Backbone as a chain_set.jsonl record, in Angstrom:
{"seq": "XXXXXXXXXXXXXXXXXXXXXXXXXXXXXXXXXXXXXXXXXXXXXXXXXXXXXXXXXXXXXXXXXXXXXXXXXXXXXXXXXXXXXXXXXXXXXXXXXXXXXXXXXXXXXXXXXXXXXXX", "coords": {"N": [[1.231, -1.059, -0.248], [2.411, 1.388, 0.573], [3.639, 1.576, -1.671], [1.893, 2.259, -3.427], [0.442, 4.621, -2.536], [2.91, 6.503, -2.592], [3.087, 6.123, -5.379], [0.782, 7.523, -6.191], [1.191, 10.005, -4.852], [3.4, 10.698, -6.459], [2.562, 10.689, -9.201], [0.338, 13.025, -9.313], [1.698, 15.002, -8.494], [3.178, 15.05, -10.838], [1.023, 15.626, -12.273], [0.222, 18.409, -11.619], [1.98, 19.635, -13.445], [1.406, 19.294, -15.857], [0.179, 19.951, -19.16], [-1.04, 18.906, -21.044], [-4.095, 17.706, -22.252], [-4.754, 14.473, -23.344], [-2.798, 13.045, -21.856], [-3.173, 14.404, -19.086], [-5.438, 12.572, -18.695], [-4.429, 10.154, -18.647], [-2.569, 10.17, -16.668], [-4.734, 10.337, -14.889], [-6.054, 7.386, -15.211], [-3.964, 6.363, -14.389], [-4.062, 6.775, -11.783], [-6.414, 5.767, -10.707], [-6.628, 3.206, -10.944], [-4.674, 2.252, -9.509], [-6.054, 3.306, -6.752], [-7.893, 1.329, -6.685], [-6.266, -0.748, -6.281], [-5.449, -0.089, -3.798], [-8.242, -0.538, -2.538], [-8.46, -3.291, -3.291], [-6.174, -4.681, -1.643], [-6.885, -3.76, 1.043], [-9.507, -4.687, 1.369], [-9.428, -7.461, 1.444], [-6.908, -7.715, 3.722], [-8.082, -6.785, 5.495], [-11.007, -7.894, 7.818], [-14.806, -6.893, 6.738], [-16.991, -5.708, 8.467], [-20.424, -6.26, 8.256], [-22.787, -6.17, 9.918], [-24.52, -3.701, 11.601], [-22.161, -1.956, 11.836], [-21.39, 1.477, 10.94], [-21.534, 2.511, 7.251], [-18.637, 4.173, 5.278], [-18.28, 6.986, 3.615], [-16.274, 7.105, 1.347], [-14.113, 4.949, -0.527], [-11.055, 3.6, 0.972], [-8.861, 3.876, -0.411], [-9.629, 6.039, -2.069], [-9.591, 8.028, -0.469], [-6.459, 7.683, 0.747], [-5.771, 9.21, -1.959], [-6.942, 11.597, -1.811], [-5.31, 12.303, 0.169], [-2.696, 12.042, -0.877], [-2.469, 13.923, -2.836], [-3.187, 16.257, -1.56], [-0.665, 16.063, -0.23], [1.416, 16.597, -2.173], [0.517, 19.859, -2.922], [0.983, 20.97, -0.18], [3.48, 20.325, -0.076], [4.056, 22.158, -2.43], [2.971, 24.568, -1.822], [5.044, 25.55, -0.108], [7.236, 25.26, -1.577], [6.629, 27.722, -2.774], [5.665, 29.627, -1.878], [6.89, 29.827, 0.996], [7.947, 28.441, 4.083], [6.701, 30.007, 5.855], [4.345, 30.899, 5.377], [1.063, 32.226, 5.24], [-1.244, 30.242, 3.892], [0.55, 28.159, 3.108], [0.472, 27.306, 5.619], [-1.868, 27.166, 6.14], [-2.508, 24.823, 4.069], [-0.71, 22.852, 4.876], [-2.109, 22.293, 7.447], [-4.69, 21.247, 6.598], [-3.44, 18.462, 5.305], [-3.103, 17.585, 8.028], [-5.292, 17.134, 9.112], [-6.612, 15.344, 7.162], [-4.797, 12.731, 7.345], [-5.337, 12.801, 10.365], [-8.01, 12.021, 10.068], [-8.017, 9.582, 8.232], [-6.479, 7.665, 10.157], [-8.371, 7.543, 12.304], [-10.423, 6.359, 10.609], [-9.378, 3.998, 9.471], [-8.79, 2.875, 12.056], [-11.308, 2.285, 12.791], [-12.347, 1.125, 10.716], [-10.862, -1.459, 11.243], [-11.67, -1.919, 14.12], [-14.261, -2.955, 13.42], [-16.629, -0.801, 13.672], [-17.325, 0.384, 11.575], [-17.653, 0.585, 8.312], [-16.468, -0.046, 4.9], [-16.94, 1.304, 1.756], [-18.516, -0.778, -1.091], [-16.891, -1.961, -4.095]], "CA": [[0.054, -0.184, 0.07], [2.639, 2.458, 0.844], [4.398, 2.208, -2.671], [0.603, 2.777, -4.513], [0.413, 5.759, -1.706], [3.842, 7.084, -3.1], [2.921, 6.184, -7.017], [-0.275, 8.71, -6.055], [1.898, 11.302, -4.968], [4.042, 10.908, -7.954], [0.847, 11.343, -10.117], [-0.391, 14.22, -8.641], [2.783, 16.028, -8.469], [3.427, 15.242, -12.571], [-0.574, 16.005, -12.924], [-0.064, 19.749, -11.661], [2.884, 20.523, -14.386], [1.15, 18.889, -17.57], [-0.954, 20.327, -19.874], [-1.597, 18.014, -22.589], [-5.613, 17.0, -21.854], [-4.616, 13.151, -23.357], [-1.672, 13.098, -20.31], [-3.691, 14.381, -17.686], [-6.478, 11.395, -18.897], [-3.445, 8.995, -18.657], [-2.453, 10.449, -15.26], [-6.053, 10.258, -13.674], [-6.692, 6.523, -15.12], [-3.404, 5.37, -13.159], [-4.412, 6.847, -10.123], [-7.824, 5.256, -10.614], [-6.028, 1.99, -11.026], [-4.008, 2.512, -7.575], [-6.679, 3.676, -5.747], [-8.606, 0.008, -6.706], [-5.301, -1.664, -5.891], [-5.427, -0.062, -2.614], [-8.441, -0.821, -2.221], [-8.09, -4.624, -2.942], [-5.79, -4.817, -0.711], [-7.49, -3.373, 2.252], [-10.583, -5.893, 1.43], [-7.926, -8.663, 1.681], [-6.054, -7.57, 5.148], [-8.904, -6.581, 6.931], [-12.667, -8.085, 7.51], [-15.502, -5.725, 6.966], [-17.801, -6.19, 9.398], [-21.31, -5.693, 8.349], [-23.645, -5.416, 11.424], [-24.257, -2.454, 13.159], [-21.236, -1.281, 11.76], [-21.644, 2.344, 9.748], [-20.611, 3.011, 6.252], [-18.022, 5.266, 5.293], [-18.553, 7.381, 2.138], [-15.454, 6.758, 0.345], [-13.403, 3.784, -0.115], [-9.649, 3.718, 1.255], [-7.947, 4.101, -1.551], [-9.833, 7.604, -2.505], [-8.628, 8.836, 0.887], [-5.089, 7.678, -0.213], [-5.362, 9.757, -3.421], [-6.745, 12.439, -1.576], [-4.082, 13.041, 1.25], [-1.545, 12.413, -1.43], [-2.879, 15.362, -3.949], [-2.994, 16.95, -0.405], [0.763, 16.479, 0.403], [1.678, 17.788, -3.265], [0.044, 20.754, -2.784], [1.15, 21.035, 0.837], [4.557, 20.712, -0.576], [4.222, 23.154, -3.446], [3.151, 25.861, -1.115], [6.552, 25.58, 0.995], [8.308, 25.955, -2.317], [6.133, 28.721, -3.665], [5.661, 30.758, -0.459], [7.424, 29.463, 1.97], [7.361, 28.039, 5.103], [5.783, 30.681, 6.968], [2.758, 32.036, 4.373], [-0.414, 31.388, 5.692], [-1.398, 29.66, 2.749], [1.396, 26.998, 3.373], [0.153, 26.733, 6.914], [-3.966, 26.014, 5.596], [-2.461, 23.035, 3.175], [-0.48, 21.728, 6.247], [-2.877, 21.739, 8.34], [-5.423, 20.307, 5.631], [-2.867, 17.645, 5.161], [-3.199, 16.837, 9.117], [-6.75, 17.141, 9.25], [-6.716, 14.41, 6.354], [-4.742, 11.715, 8.185], [-6.445, 11.901, 11.435], [-9.652, 11.342, 9.449], [-7.489, 8.65, 7.939], [-6.564, 7.243, 11.249], [-9.434, 7.394, 12.858], [-11.216, 5.544, 9.629], [-8.383, 3.206, 10.178], [-9.425, 2.227, 13.662], [-13.211, 1.95, 13.175], [-13.198, -0.346, 10.331], [-10.198, -2.782, 12.04], [-12.977, -2.694, 15.191], [-16.205, -3.203, 13.081], [-17.435, -0.12, 14.207], [-17.554, 1.304, 10.498], [-17.605, -0.141, 6.703], [-16.087, 0.756, 3.267], [-18.264, 1.035, 0.443], [-18.296, -1.684, -2.046], [-15.863, -1.409, -5.301]], "C": [[0.765, 1.431, -0.179], [3.528, 2.772, -0.496], [2.889, 2.589, -3.47], [0.846, 4.551, -3.782], [1.683, 6.776, -2.662], [3.478, 7.496, -4.778], [2.082, 7.317, -6.871], [0.376, 9.802, -6.061], [2.367, 11.721, -6.004], [3.207, 11.733, -8.712], [0.365, 12.901, -10.084], [0.367, 15.446, -9.11], [3.172, 16.365, -10.123], [1.86, 16.016, -13.172], [-0.599, 17.267, -12.907], [1.168, 20.576, -12.854], [2.399, 19.591, -16.094], [-0.221, 19.315, -17.975], [-1.902, 20.089, -20.951], [-2.889, 17.252, -21.848], [-5.02, 15.286, -22.06], [-3.343, 12.574, -22.038], [-2.111, 13.233, -19.526], [-5.19, 12.818, -17.772], [-5.8, 10.489, -18.557], [-3.412, 8.476, -17.189], [-3.611, 9.801, -14.597], [-6.396, 8.69, -13.767], [-5.4, 5.802, -14.332], [-3.574, 5.368, -11.893], [-5.717, 5.919, -10.124], [-7.305, 3.497, -10.531], [-5.168, 1.217, -9.463], [-5.073, 2.881, -6.691], [-7.387, 2.135, -5.797], [-7.262, -0.829, -6.469], [-5.177, -1.575, -4.102], [-6.19, -0.682, -1.937], [-8.864, -2.657, -2.093], [-7.631, -4.726, -1.926], [-6.236, -4.868, 0.849], [-8.744, -4.372, 2.465], [-9.683, -7.265, 1.835], [-7.446, -8.863, 2.842], [-7.222, -7.207, 6.1], [-10.423, -6.961, 6.6], [-13.521, -7.217, 7.315], [-16.575, -6.562, 7.501], [-19.335, -5.496, 9.264], [-22.758, -5.161, 9.179], [-23.207, -4.894, 12.007], [-22.578, -1.862, 12.572], [-21.59, -0.218, 10.207], [-21.052, 2.493, 8.455], [-20.292, 4.274, 5.992], [-18.354, 5.366, 3.535], [-17.896, 7.408, 1.129], [-14.322, 5.62, 0.779], [-11.906, 4.554, 0.368], [-9.044, 4.368, 0.391], [-8.002, 6.126, -2.476], [-9.328, 8.228, -1.428], [-7.531, 8.85, 0.895], [-4.998, 8.46, -1.025], [-5.932, 11.127, -3.086], [-5.363, 13.485, -0.232], [-2.746, 12.881, 0.032], [-1.5, 13.499, -2.705], [-2.466, 16.479, -2.746], [-1.237, 17.845, 0.146], [1.746, 17.22, -0.469], [1.534, 18.886, -3.395], [0.453, 21.561, -0.97], [2.951, 21.721, 0.411], [5.447, 21.793, -1.678], [4.167, 24.253, -3.067], [4.681, 26.297, -0.323], [7.389, 26.26, -0.379], [7.951, 27.091, -2.886], [6.653, 29.671, -2.915], [6.538, 30.902, 0.713], [7.063, 28.793, 3.46], [6.351, 28.629, 6.006], [4.666, 32.013, 6.843], [1.701, 30.909, 5.32], [-0.972, 30.771, 4.884], [-0.927, 28.266, 2.756], [1.041, 26.481, 5.126], [-1.64, 26.046, 6.787], [-3.21, 24.675, 4.949], [-1.492, 22.079, 4.284], [-1.235, 21.36, 6.642], [-4.247, 21.083, 7.677], [-5.275, 18.818, 5.758], [-3.536, 16.89, 6.962], [-4.359, 16.765, 9.212], [-6.882, 15.934, 8.491], [-6.309, 13.063, 7.132], [-4.914, 11.618, 9.364], [-7.387, 11.167, 11.381], [-9.042, 10.052, 9.019], [-7.154, 7.301, 8.698], [-7.407, 7.052, 11.821], [-10.685, 6.097, 11.772], [-11.134, 3.795, 9.593], [-8.921, 2.002, 10.849], [-10.423, 1.709, 13.43], [-13.105, 1.195, 12.202], [-12.68, -1.809, 10.941], [-11.425, -3.03, 13.067], [-13.87, -3.083, 14.946], [-17.021, -1.809, 13.31], [-17.861, 0.538, 12.619], [-16.948, -0.137, 9.255], [-17.126, 0.451, 5.843], [-16.948, 0.196, 2.761], [-17.405, -0.278, -0.534], [-17.669, -1.242, -3.181], [-17.235, -1.136, -6.756]], "O": [[0.224, 2.376, -0.754], [4.09, 3.861, -0.615], [3.072, 3.483, -4.296], [1.324, 5.484, -4.427], [1.282, 7.711, -3.354], [3.528, 8.603, -5.313], [2.549, 8.312, -7.427], [0.313, 10.597, -6.998], [2.054, 12.773, -6.561], [3.122, 12.953, -8.854], [0.119, 13.653, -11.027], [0.018, 16.434, -9.755], [3.397, 17.479, -10.595], [1.686, 16.715, -14.17], [-1.226, 17.79, -13.828], [1.213, 21.79, -13.054], [3.072, 19.422, -17.11], [-1.317, 19.153, -17.438], [-2.885, 20.609, -21.48], [-2.73, 16.361, -21.013], [-4.806, 14.712, -20.992], [-3.448, 11.458, -21.529], [-1.85, 12.385, -18.673], [-5.667, 12.306, -16.759], [-6.482, 9.64, -17.983], [-3.768, 7.443, -16.621], [-3.478, 8.839, -13.84], [-6.964, 8.257, -12.764], [-5.634, 4.78, -13.686], [-3.389, 4.484, -11.056], [-5.779, 5.261, -9.086], [-7.984, 2.735, -9.843], [-5.168, 0.18, -8.8], [-4.737, 2.625, -5.535], [-7.42, 1.67, -4.657], [-7.587, -2.013, -6.55], [-4.931, -2.496, -3.323], [-5.803, -1.345, -0.975], [-9.401, -3.188, -1.121], [-8.415, -4.885, -0.99], [-5.999, -5.77, 1.652], [-8.986, -4.822, 3.584], [-9.666, -7.725, 2.977], [-7.423, -10.022, 3.255], [-7.197, -7.363, 7.321], [-11.031, -6.601, 5.592], [-13.055, -6.21, 7.849], [-16.96, -7.682, 7.164], [-19.613, -4.474, 9.891], [-23.468, -4.162, 9.063], [-22.207, -4.966, 12.722], [-21.986, -1.214, 13.436], [-21.868, -0.576, 9.063], [-19.831, 2.631, 8.528], [-20.985, 5.27, 6.199], [-18.554, 4.535, 2.649], [-18.407, 7.644, 0.035], [-13.815, 5.411, 1.882], [-11.655, 5.747, 0.197], [-8.719, 5.542, 0.57], [-7.217, 6.907, -3.014], [-8.489, 9.102, -1.647], [-7.074, 9.982, 1.048], [-3.804, 8.745, -1.111], [-5.593, 12.009, -3.876], [-4.908, 14.607, -0.011], [-1.822, 13.687, 0.141], [-0.495, 13.752, -3.369], [-1.633, 17.369, -2.913], [-0.806, 18.937, 0.515], [2.576, 18.053, -0.102], [2.428, 19.374, -4.087], [0.102, 22.722, -0.758], [3.455, 22.841, 0.503], [6.628, 22.115, -1.8], [4.91, 25.121, -3.526], [5.109, 27.435, -0.134], [7.985, 27.337, -0.382], [8.816, 27.647, -3.563], [7.661, 30.36, -3.073], [6.83, 31.961, 1.269], [5.896, 28.698, 3.839], [5.478, 28.079, 6.678], [4.315, 33.054, 7.398], [1.599, 29.76, 5.751], [-1.931, 30.52, 5.614], [-1.663, 27.313, 2.503], [1.383, 25.412, 5.631], [-2.255, 25.042, 7.145], [-3.425, 23.563, 5.432], [-1.585, 20.86, 4.434], [-1.491, 20.164, 6.501], [-4.863, 20.331, 8.431], [-6.153, 18.019, 6.083], [-4.261, 15.897, 7.027], [-4.477, 15.634, 9.685], [-7.414, 15.11, 9.235], [-7.198, 12.318, 7.545], [-4.744, 10.492, 9.831], [-7.742, 10.185, 12.033], [-9.674, 9.137, 9.549], [-7.371, 6.175, 8.251], [-7.365, 5.85, 12.085], [-11.484, 5.277, 12.224], [-11.941, 2.867, 9.635], [-9.286, 0.865, 10.548], [-10.589, 0.559, 13.837], [-13.777, 0.188, 12.425], [-13.336, -2.833, 11.134], [-12.11, -4.051, 12.996], [-14.589, -3.616, 15.791], [-18.221, -1.881, 13.048], [-18.862, 1.254, 12.63], [-16.272, -1.164, 9.319], [-17.288, 1.671, 5.874], [-17.577, -0.842, 2.966], [-16.214, -0.575, -0.626], [-17.827, -0.042, -3.404], [-16.888, -0.72, -7.862]]}, "num_chains": 1, "name": "protein.A"}
Protein backbone atom coordinates (compact mmCIF):
# COMPACT_ATOMS: atom_id res chain seq x y z
CA UNK A 1 0.00 0.00 0.00
CA UNK A 2 2.86 2.40 0.73
CA UNK A 3 4.18 2.01 -2.80
CA UNK A 4 0.74 2.81 -4.18
CA UNK A 5 0.43 5.88 -1.94
CA UNK A 6 3.87 7.08 -3.02
CA UNK A 7 3.00 6.52 -6.67
CA UNK A 8 -0.22 8.52 -6.19
CA UNK A 9 1.76 11.45 -4.82
CA UNK A 10 4.15 11.28 -7.78
CA UNK A 11 1.21 11.24 -10.20
CA UNK A 12 -0.40 14.25 -8.52
CA UNK A 13 2.87 16.16 -8.74
CA UNK A 14 3.22 15.27 -12.40
CA UNK A 15 -0.42 16.14 -13.10
CA UNK A 16 0.13 19.68 -11.79
CA UNK A 17 2.91 20.20 -14.35
CA UNK A 18 1.15 18.72 -17.38
CA UNK A 19 -0.95 20.75 -19.81
CA UNK A 20 -1.68 18.01 -22.36
CA UNK A 21 -5.27 16.78 -21.86
CA UNK A 22 -4.47 13.28 -23.14
CA UNK A 23 -1.63 12.93 -20.66
CA UNK A 24 -3.87 14.15 -17.83
CA UNK A 25 -6.38 11.45 -18.73
CA UNK A 26 -3.60 8.86 -18.72
CA UNK A 27 -2.41 10.04 -15.30
CA UNK A 28 -5.96 9.95 -13.92
CA UNK A 29 -6.46 6.41 -15.27
CA UNK A 30 -3.29 5.28 -13.51
CA UNK A 31 -4.46 6.96 -10.30
CA UNK A 32 -7.74 5.08 -10.57
CA UNK A 33 -5.84 1.80 -10.94
CA UNK A 34 -3.78 2.56 -7.85
CA UNK A 35 -6.90 3.46 -5.86
CA UNK A 36 -8.38 0.10 -6.90
CA UNK A 37 -5.16 -1.65 -5.83
CA UNK A 38 -5.39 -0.06 -2.38
CA UNK A 39 -9.06 -1.01 -2.12
CA UNK A 40 -8.27 -4.59 -3.11
CA UNK A 41 -5.47 -4.75 -0.55
CA UNK A 42 -7.62 -3.46 2.31
CA UNK A 43 -10.39 -5.87 1.32
CA UNK A 44 -7.98 -8.78 1.74
CA UNK A 45 -6.22 -7.53 4.87
CA UNK A 46 -9.11 -6.34 7.03
CA UNK A 47 -12.41 -8.19 7.15
CA UNK A 48 -15.46 -5.97 6.77
CA UNK A 49 -18.02 -6.09 9.56
CA UNK A 50 -21.42 -5.55 8.00
CA UNK A 51 -23.68 -5.94 11.04
CA UNK A 52 -24.10 -2.62 12.80
CA UNK A 53 -21.06 -0.97 11.22
CA UNK A 54 -21.83 2.41 9.69
CA UNK A 55 -20.90 2.92 6.06
CA UNK A 56 -18.09 5.33 5.23
CA UNK A 57 -18.77 7.54 2.21
CA UNK A 58 -15.61 6.76 0.25
CA UNK A 59 -13.12 3.96 -0.18
CA UNK A 60 -9.79 3.83 1.59
CA UNK A 61 -8.06 4.19 -1.78
CA UNK A 62 -9.94 7.44 -2.41
CA UNK A 63 -8.88 8.74 1.01
CA UNK A 64 -5.23 7.89 0.30
CA UNK A 65 -5.51 9.60 -3.10
CA UNK A 66 -6.80 12.78 -1.44
CA UNK A 67 -3.98 12.66 1.12
CA UNK A 68 -1.43 12.26 -1.69
CA UNK A 69 -2.81 15.31 -3.50
CA UNK A 70 -2.86 17.31 -0.27
CA UNK A 71 0.76 16.35 0.43
CA UNK A 72 1.80 17.56 -3.04
CA UNK A 73 -0.15 20.81 -2.57
CA UNK A 74 1.43 21.42 0.84
CA UNK A 75 4.94 20.87 -0.48
CA UNK A 76 4.26 23.07 -3.48
CA UNK A 77 3.08 25.84 -1.15
CA UNK A 78 6.39 25.64 0.71
CA UNK A 79 8.33 25.83 -2.56
CA UNK A 80 6.35 28.82 -3.84
CA UNK A 81 5.50 30.82 -0.72
CA UNK A 82 7.91 29.60 1.94
CA UNK A 83 7.34 27.88 5.25
CA UNK A 84 5.92 30.90 7.07
CA UNK A 85 3.08 31.82 4.71
CA UNK A 86 -0.54 31.54 5.77
CA UNK A 87 -1.30 29.57 2.62
CA UNK A 88 1.42 27.04 3.42
CA UNK A 89 0.06 26.69 6.94
CA UNK A 90 -3.43 26.18 5.52
CA UNK A 91 -2.25 23.36 3.24
CA UNK A 92 -0.31 21.58 5.99
CA UNK A 93 -3.22 21.93 8.40
CA UNK A 94 -5.56 20.41 5.79
CA UNK A 95 -3.14 17.50 5.32
CA UNK A 96 -2.99 16.95 9.08
CA UNK A 97 -6.80 16.81 9.19
CA UNK A 98 -6.83 14.22 6.41
CA UNK A 99 -4.23 12.12 8.23
CA UNK A 100 -6.31 12.27 11.43
CA UNK A 101 -9.42 11.23 9.49
CA UNK A 102 -7.52 8.39 7.83
CA UNK A 103 -6.25 7.17 11.20
CA UNK A 104 -9.75 7.26 12.68
CA UNK A 105 -11.17 5.47 9.64
CA UNK A 106 -8.63 2.64 9.75
CA UNK A 107 -9.12 2.25 13.51
CA UNK A 108 -12.91 2.13 13.11
CA UNK A 109 -12.79 -0.32 10.19
CA UNK A 110 -10.41 -2.61 12.06
CA UNK A 111 -12.65 -2.40 15.13
CA UNK A 112 -15.81 -3.22 13.17
CA UNK A 113 -17.46 0.15 13.84
CA UNK A 114 -17.25 1.34 10.26
CA UNK A 115 -17.29 -0.36 6.90
CA UNK A 116 -16.01 0.70 3.53
CA UNK A 117 -18.17 0.92 0.40
CA UNK A 118 -18.13 -1.94 -2.09
CA UNK A 119 -16.04 -1.26 -5.16
